[in-house]
KOLNU-440267 format. One record per residue (C-alpha): x, y, z; chain; residue in one letter; residue number from 1. Coordinates in steps of 0.001 Angstrom, whole numbers, plus 524288, in hexadecimal, padded with zeros to 5 digits. Example, Ala and Ser with C-alpha at 12.3 -4.5 7.8 and 13.67 -1.06 7.14 Angstrom:
% residues 2
8300C	7EE6C	81E78	A	A	1
83566	7FBDC	81BE4	A	S	2
This chain:
% residues 394
84127	7DF17	7CF39	A	M	1
8405A	7D7A2	7C291	A	A	2
83478	7CF00	7C198	A	Q	3
82DE7	7C687	7B7EA	A	R	4
82575	7CB73	7ACDC	A	D	5
82AF9	7D90A	7ADD0	A	G	6
825CE	7DAF8	7BB6F	A	V	7
831D0	7E1F9	7BFFF	A	G	8
835FC	7EF57	7C46A	A	A	9
82F10	7F719	7B9A7	A	P	10
821F4	7F101	7BCFD	A	V	11
8243A	7F291	7CB98	A	V	12
827CA	800F0	7C92E	A	A	13
81B7F	802E1	7C103	A	A	14
8129D	7FC5F	7CAC9	A	L	15
81935	80367	7D5EF	A	G	16
81791	81081	7CF75	A	T	17
80938	80D94	7CCFF	A	A	18
807DD	809EC	7DB23	A	Q	19
80E14	81680	7DF6E	A	T	20
8040F	81E02	7D75E	A	L	21
7F8D3	8160C	7DCC1	A	A	22
7FC96	817F2	7EAF6	A	W	23
8000A	82665	7E91C	A	A	24
7F2CD	829A1	7E2E5	A	S	25
7EA12	821FD	7EC47	A	S	26
7EF56	81E3D	7F9AE	A	Y	27
7F7E8	82A5E	7FAC8	A	Y	28
7EE5D	833EE	7F44B	A	L	29
7E5F5	8386E	7FFF2	A	P	30
7F198	83CB9	80823	A	A	31
7F3D5	8482F	7FEBC	A	M	32
7E69F	84A98	7F90C	A	L	33
7DC79	8479E	803A1	A	A	34
7DC5E	8556B	809AA	A	V	35
7DAC8	85D00	7FCC3	A	P	36
7D17C	852B7	7F7BB	A	M	37
7C8E4	853EA	803F0	A	A	38
7C89B	862BB	8033C	A	A	39
7C48D	862BE	7F4F0	A	D	40
7BA5F	85845	7F632	A	L	41
7B449	85DF3	80278	A	G	42
7B6CA	8521B	80AE7	A	V	43
7BF61	84FB6	816CD	A	S	44
7CD3A	84A6F	81591	A	T	45
7C98F	83E4F	81D3E	A	P	46
7BEE0	83BD2	812F9	A	T	47
7C9A3	83B20	80880	A	V	48
7D0F2	83180	81061	A	F	49
7C450	829BB	812D1	A	A	50
7C2E9	828B8	8042E	A	A	51
7D0E9	823E8	80355	A	F	52
7CE03	819CF	80DF4	A	S	53
7C23F	81561	8061D	A	A	54
7CB5B	81387	7FAAB	A	A	55
7D401	80AA1	802C5	A	L	56
7C849	8026A	80678	A	V	57
7C45B	80154	7F816	A	V	58
7D252	7FD80	7F4D8	A	S	59
7D1A4	7F290	7FF23	A	A	60
7C4FF	7ED21	7F95A	A	L	61
7C9DD	7EE40	7EB0D	A	F	62
7D76A	7E8A3	7EDBC	A	G	63
7D3CB	7DA10	7ED5E	A	P	64
7CCA3	7DBF5	7E05F	A	H	65
7D864	7E2B0	7DA75	A	A	66
7E158	7D808	7DFBA	A	G	67
7D90A	7CD86	7D9B9	A	R	68
7D90D	7D4C9	7CCC8	A	A	69
7E800	7D4DB	7CD47	A	I	70
7E82D	7C65F	7D039	A	D	71
7E005	7C435	7C3F5	A	R	72
7E56F	7CDFE	7BA59	A	W	73
7F209	7D33B	7BFE4	A	G	74
7F4F0	7E0D6	7C4A7	A	G	75
7F645	7E7D4	7B7CF	A	R	76
7E79E	7E9E3	7B4DB	A	P	77
7E3E5	7EC27	7C33A	A	V	78
7EE7E	7F66F	7C5DF	A	L	79
7EC04	7FCE4	7B8E7	A	A	80
7DDAB	7FD7B	7BC13	A	G	81
7DFFC	80370	7C960	A	T	82
7E82A	80E4A	7C2E8	A	S	83
7DB91	81206	7BBB4	A	L	84
7D39F	8116B	7C84E	A	V	85
7DDBC	819A1	7CF82	A	F	86
7DCB8	823C8	7C4B2	A	A	87
7CDEB	8237C	7C4F2	A	L	88
7CD68	82466	7D3D3	A	G	89
7D70A	82FBD	7D49A	A	L	90
7CFD7	836CD	7C965	A	A	91
7C318	834C2	7D0B6	A	S	92
7C91D	83A25	7DD33	A	L	93
7CD37	8465C	7D5FB	A	S	94
7BF07	84824	7D112	A	W	95
7B8B6	84604	7DE6D	A	A	96
7AF75	850AD	7E332	A	Q	97
7ABB5	84B7B	7F098	A	G	98
7AC41	83FD6	7FA1E	A	A	99
7A52E	836C6	7F0BE	A	D	100
7AEF4	8392F	7E5CF	A	G	101
7BA11	83830	7EF85	A	L	102
7B601	82ADB	7F478	A	F	103
7B2A9	825F3	7E6E3	A	G	104
7C026	8294C	7E1E5	A	A	105
7C6C8	822CA	7ED66	A	W	106
7BEBB	81687	7EB05	A	V	107
7C498	81604	7DD43	A	L	108
7D207	8182F	7E2EE	A	L	109
7CF75	80D85	7ECBF	A	G	110
7CCBC	80402	7E1A1	A	I	111
7D953	8083A	7DB10	A	A	112
7E105	8068B	7E7BE	A	M	113
7DB65	7F913	7E9EA	A	G	114
7E07F	7F4B6	7DC85	A	G	115
7EC13	7FD90	7DA99	A	G	116
7F4CD	7FE34	7E6AB	A	L	117
7FEFF	7F52D	7EC75	A	Y	118
7F69D	7E8C2	7ED9F	A	E	119
7F355	7E925	7DF3E	A	A	120
8015B	7EC0D	7DB50	A	A	121
80654	7E0E5	7E37F	A	F	122
7FC49	7D78C	7DE11	A	A	123
80008	7DBCA	7D037	A	S	124
80E21	7D864	7D28E	A	L	125
80ACE	7CB45	7D8E8	A	V	126
80289	7C7F4	7CCE2	A	R	127
80EBE	7CA4E	7C493	A	L	128
81953	7C482	7CD1E	A	Q	129
81371	7BC2D	7D7C8	A	G	130
81CEA	7B960	7E2E3	A	H	131
82768	7C1CB	7DCA7	A	G	132
82063	7CE6A	7DFA4	A	S	133
82660	7D2BC	7EC69	A	R	134
830EC	7DBB7	7E6AD	A	N	135
8277D	7E1BB	7DD0C	A	A	136
81DA0	7E47E	7E7CC	A	I	137
82851	7EB3D	7EFA6	A	T	138
82C1A	7F2FC	7E384	A	G	139
81E73	7F82F	7E19F	A	I	140
81DB9	7FCA7	7EFD1	A	T	141
82A9F	803BD	7EE4C	A	L	142
824E2	80C0F	7E372	A	F	143
817BE	80E60	7E9E1	A	A	144
81E61	81182	7F6BE	A	G	145
8203F	81F12	7F146	A	F	146
811B6	8213B	7EE81	A	A	147
8100C	82B10	7F929	A	S	148
81D0D	83192	7F5AA	A	T	149
8183B	833EB	7E80F	A	V	150
809B4	8356E	7EA83	A	G	151
808EE	83EA4	7F5D9	A	W	152
81172	84969	7EFBB	A	P	153
80B13	847F5	7E255	A	L	154
7FD35	84887	7E7D6	A	S	155
800DB	853B4	7F082	A	S	156
806F6	85B70	7E535	A	W	157
7FBD6	858FA	7DBF8	A	L	158
7F1C8	85CD4	7E638	A	E	159
7F939	86980	7E946	A	H	160
7FB14	86D27	7DB33	A	E	161
7EE4F	8688F	7D511	A	F	162
7E502	863A3	7DF5E	A	G	163
7E166	85612	7E435	A	W	164
7D88D	85308	7D8B6	A	R	165
7E37D	854CD	7CEF3	A	V	166
7EC7A	84CC1	7D7BE	A	A	167
7E2C0	84160	7D6D9	A	C	168
7E1B4	84332	7C80F	A	Q	169
7F073	842C5	7C682	A	V	170
7F101	835FA	7CE72	A	W	171
7E646	8307F	7C5DD	A	A	172
7EDDD	8342B	7B976	A	A	173
7FA00	82DD8	7BEF4	A	L	174
7F293	8210B	7C0A6	A	H	175
7EECF	8217D	7B237	A	L	176
7FBC5	82663	7ACBE	A	L	177
80517	81EFD	7B600	A	L	178
7FE9D	814DE	7BE59	A	G	179
7F6D1	80E47	7B37F	A	L	180
80252	80C21	7AA39	A	P	181
80AF2	8078E	7B5B4	A	L	182
800E1	7FD7A	7B9D8	A	N	183
7FEAD	7F92D	7ABB6	A	L	184
80D89	7F682	7AB2C	A	A	185
80B7E	7EAB7	7B3F3	A	L	186
80D82	7DDC5	7ACC9	A	P	187
80159	7D592	7AA5A	A	R	188
7FF81	7CACF	7B48B	A	A	189
7FEE4	7BC79	7B13E	A	A	190
7F1EC	7B529	7B14E	A	A	191
7EB3B	7B423	7BE7B	A	E	192
7F02A	7A8D0	7C650	A	G	193
7FD39	7A803	7BF4E	A	A	194
808CB	7A7C6	7C84C	A	S	195
81278	7B2C5	7C58F	A	P	196
82083	7AE84	7C32F	A	K	197
82A6C	7B311	7CD52	A	P	198
83314	7BEBF	7CB00	A	A	199
83FA6	7BC73	7C3C3	A	I	200
849F8	7B690	7CC6F	A	G	201
83FE7	7B2C5	7D6C9	A	E	202
83DFF	7A4B7	7DB20	A	A	203
830FB	79F37	7D62E	A	P	204
82D9B	7993F	7E359	A	A	205
82458	7A0C6	7EC06	A	A	206
81E78	79E68	7F96F	A	P	207
81229	79669	7F9AB	A	A	208
806D3	79FB9	7FCF8	A	P	209
7FF42	79E24	80977	A	L	210
7F232	79758	80836	A	A	211
7E659	793BA	81013	A	G	212
7E4C5	79816	81E0D	A	A	213
7F2D4	79CCA	81E72	A	L	214
7F02C	7A5E9	812FD	A	A	215
7E3B0	7AB36	81923	A	R	216
7EAEE	7ADD7	825D4	A	R	217
7F624	7B492	81E9C	A	A	218
7EC7B	7BCBF	816EA	A	G	219
7E5B8	7C183	82300	A	A	220
7F2B0	7C4F5	82970	A	L	221
7F753	7CC37	81D15	A	L	222
7EA6F	7D3E5	81C52	A	A	223
7ECA5	7D811	82A62	A	L	224
7FACE	7DC15	827C4	A	V	225
7F706	7E3F6	81BA5	A	F	226
7EB83	7EACB	822BD	A	A	227
7F3F6	7EE7B	82E4D	A	V	228
7FF85	7F37D	82642	A	T	229
7F6CD	7FB6C	81D4A	A	W	230
7EFEF	80139	82918	A	F	231
7FCCA	8055F	82F4D	A	I	232
80261	80AAA	8228A	A	S	233
7F66A	812C8	81F9C	A	T	234
7F518	81780	82DBF	A	A	235
8033C	81BFC	82DE8	A	M	236
801B6	822A1	82087	A	A	237
7F651	82A6D	825FA	A	A	238
7FAF4	82D71	833CB	A	H	239
809BA	82BD2	834FB	A	L	240
80D52	83A5B	836FD	A	P	241
802F0	83BA0	841C1	A	R	242
80711	82EC1	847EE	A	L	243
8156E	83326	8483E	A	L	244
811B7	84014	84E65	A	Q	245
80A3D	8393A	858FD	A	M	246
81677	83155	85BC1	A	N	247
81EF4	83D37	85DB1	A	G	248
8236E	84192	84FFF	A	A	249
82162	84F99	84BA7	A	T	250
8180C	852CF	84055	A	A	251
82307	85602	836F4	A	A	252
82ABC	849E2	83AB2	A	T	253
81E9B	8418D	8393D	A	S	254
81C6C	845DE	82B2F	A	V	255
82AB4	843BF	827DD	A	A	256
82B4B	83642	82E0D	A	I	257
81E81	83285	82764	A	G	258
82504	8353B	81A4A	A	A	259
82E8C	82A6B	81D48	A	L	260
8247E	81F96	81CA4	A	V	261
82412	81FA7	80DA6	A	G	262
832CF	81E10	80BBE	A	P	263
8331E	813FC	816EE	A	A	264
828E2	80C11	80F7B	A	Q	265
8313E	80C51	80341	A	V	266
83CE1	808B0	80B6A	A	A	267
835B9	7FD07	81109	A	G	268
83225	7F8A5	80331	A	R	269
8403F	7F9DC	7FF06	A	L	270
843F0	7F190	80ABF	A	L	271
83A00	7E752	80647	A	E	272
83F4B	7E7BF	7F858	A	F	273
84DA9	7E711	7FC4D	A	G	274
84EF5	7DF06	8089D	A	V	275
841DE	7D954	80D0D	A	L	276
83EBF	7D32E	7FFE4	A	R	277
8486A	7C8A2	8038B	A	H	278
83FE3	7C479	80F34	A	V	279
83213	7BF15	80F8E	A	H	280
82796	7C9DC	80DCF	A	P	281
8213F	7C5A1	81A61	A	L	282
82DA9	7C8BF	821F6	A	L	283
82F0B	7D639	81BEB	A	S	284
820D4	7D908	81F08	A	A	285
822B7	7D4E5	82D20	A	R	286
82E67	7DDD3	82E68	A	L	287
82700	7E91C	8288B	A	A	288
81B24	7E753	83122	A	A	289
82308	7EA05	83D9B	A	V	290
82931	7F686	8389D	A	M	291
81D73	7FF1C	83BE1	A	H	292
81BF7	7FA67	849DA	A	P	293
82AA9	7FB9C	84C0D	A	L	294
82A62	8099C	8479F	A	G	295
81E44	80C45	84F73	A	A	296
82451	806E5	85BBE	A	A	297
83034	80F99	859CD	A	A	298
82787	81BA2	85793	A	L	299
81E65	818F8	862CF	A	A	300
828A2	81579	86CC5	A	L	301
833D1	81EB6	868ED	A	L	302
82C49	82A7F	863E3	A	G	303
82B8F	8333A	857C9	A	G	304
83A27	83305	85552	A	S	305
8382F	82525	8502B	A	W	306
82D89	828FF	846A4	A	A	307
83692	827E0	83B02	A	T	308
839A8	819B3	83E73	A	L	309
82B03	816E7	83F6D	A	F	310
8283E	81D05	83234	A	A	311
8335C	815CB	82B8D	A	V	312
82FD0	80884	83185	A	L	313
82147	80A5B	82EB8	A	H	314
82439	80E29	8207D	A	G	315
82DE3	8034A	81DCB	A	A	316
824EA	7F911	82397	A	G	317
81954	7FE33	81BEC	A	N	318
82128	7FDC2	80F7D	A	G	319
824EF	7EF95	81151	A	I	320
8171D	7EB91	81567	A	L	321
811B8	7F190	808E1	A	T	322
81A0D	7E7E8	8015A	A	I	323
815DE	7DCCA	80A83	A	A	324
807A7	7DF75	806B3	A	K	325
80B76	7DABC	7F930	A	G	326
8155D	7D003	7FC3F	A	T	327
80F83	7C913	807DA	A	L	328
802D5	7C4B4	80103	A	P	329
80B3E	7C042	7F59A	A	L	330
814B0	7B804	7FDD4	A	V	331
80A23	7B263	80698	A	L	332
7FF61	7AF79	7FCC9	A	F	333
80649	7AF1B	7EF87	A	G	334
80316	7B6E6	7E321	A	P	335
7F684	7AFD3	7DF8F	A	L	336
7EAD2	7B8B6	7E2C7	A	G	337
7F3EE	7C2ED	7E84C	A	Y	338
7EC17	7CED2	7E39E	A	G	339
7DF42	7CA9E	7E9B2	A	L	340
7E5E1	7C667	7F676	A	R	341
7ED4D	7D333	7F707	A	Q	342
7E0E8	7DAE1	7F553	A	G	343
7D9FA	7D34C	80005	A	L	344
7E55F	7D477	80985	A	L	345
7E564	7E326	807AF	A	M	346
7D6E2	7E57D	80A86	A	V	347
7D8DF	7E6B9	81959	A	P	348
7E54E	7EEDD	816C6	A	A	349
7DE00	7F8BC	80E62	A	R	350
7D328	7F9B3	81881	A	M	351
7DD1C	7FBDE	82340	A	A	352
7E3D7	805F8	81ADE	A	Q	353
7D6E1	80D4B	818C3	A	A	354
7D45C	80E0F	8275F	A	S	355
7E258	81091	82C11	A	A	356
7E2D6	81F6E	82BA8	A	P	357
7D63F	820A8	8333E	A	W	358
7D8C7	8160C	83D4D	A	L	359
7E69F	819DB	84026	A	F	360
7E29E	827FA	840FB	A	G	361
7D8FC	82423	84BAA	A	L	362
7E3C0	81CA9	852AA	A	A	363
7EC34	828BC	8525B	A	L	364
7E130	83133	857B7	A	D	365
7DE81	82785	8625F	A	A	366
7EBFB	822E8	86658	A	W	367
7F59F	82CDE	860F3	A	G	368
80397	827BE	85FC1	A	A	369
7FF4C	81AA6	86548	A	A	370
7F84A	817E9	85888	A	A	371
805C7	8139E	85398	A	L	372
80414	8078D	85BA3	A	W	373
7F819	8041E	85394	A	L	374
7FFB6	803E7	846E8	A	S	375
80B16	7FCDF	84D4C	A	A	376
801EA	7F296	852F1	A	G	377
7FB77	7F055	845D9	A	L	378
808BB	7EF2D	83F54	A	A	379
80CBD	7E4D3	84939	A	L	380
80012	7DD68	8467A	A	A	381
803AE	7DD65	83804	A	A	382
8116C	7D8A2	83B8A	A	A	383
80B43	7CDA5	84399	A	G	384
80287	7C9E2	83844	A	A	385
80E51	7C961	82F5E	A	L	386
8156B	7C07E	8391B	A	M	387
80993	7B75B	83906	A	A	388
80971	7B668	82A0B	A	L	389
80E89	7A98A	82558	A	P	390
8190C	7A85A	81B1F	A	R	391
814B8	79FC1	80FCC	A	P	392
81C01	79301	80E23	A	P	393
827AE	792F6	804B1	A	A	394
């Protein structure tokens, strides 16, 4: 993965490790700490998740500003700054004494998430490499695909041994001692508006970006795709064991099968890195978008014995679509203004993500196992939007 200006495997590994830390200590934090946090603060567990949802809304609103800053100055100062905000937010969370402190801390974490998760990392790579960023984007997602694998056991162990407040303080310290130096290891970006040179061994020619009405149409379709796929991903993360039980799987089997989603996501990203990188990103995204509805059809029509296939197809498709969120805006619109555009495209997705656990929970309460057709129908709508996306001219 050798690339120009030293942007190769060491930098991808550093940025991927920093992303693993960022995801583990924010997005994956409430799953392990929400219950003890609620008991200590004297609030309900749903209140803790409401604060987390508020953080996702804040991240959606802050994302375009972070993207514009990366367009202007590069990713190094922005990601390093978010390491400090992550540390401050987690420390504030550990000091919270009630609902006000809880929500205030999650607002800080929302700012950090808006400028320190995948969209910012992708924009940072595009500022350094331009059209040659696809493999590096995939590499980062391979590392961060293990965020829950690392984060959940560590958070659980820290909470069990020392309490949830110390767990938050340890995560804050890791952002200062590990995340900050790793983000500072990013090379400095060229001046704003300069076109990055292609990666070594890569042809300098690149597709002409979409423009005018075609670009606006493509942007609207991409925003729809990202919102739908984030909604499905978050809904499944929150309700998959319950959904599988409603479709005939036992409780123990549902938990075991749910654990396959993470490895399946990594497998999908390895597929993208090894095989699908030789095809257009739009084709790989279209293939990934139909994996969830195919698995859903097998589960709904054939019963709980097919739950494993559903989990594997859902996970693999979600893993590939995570990469598509970085590569499709690049290949369709080009690297100029990528950070701001990425931030704007992800606003509906973050809003959908914030509402997904609640809305899909209502669907499960109302429709039971038939709620699976909701996620499958949304996934097919995303696939249709991807089919409608135009490929830029050569």
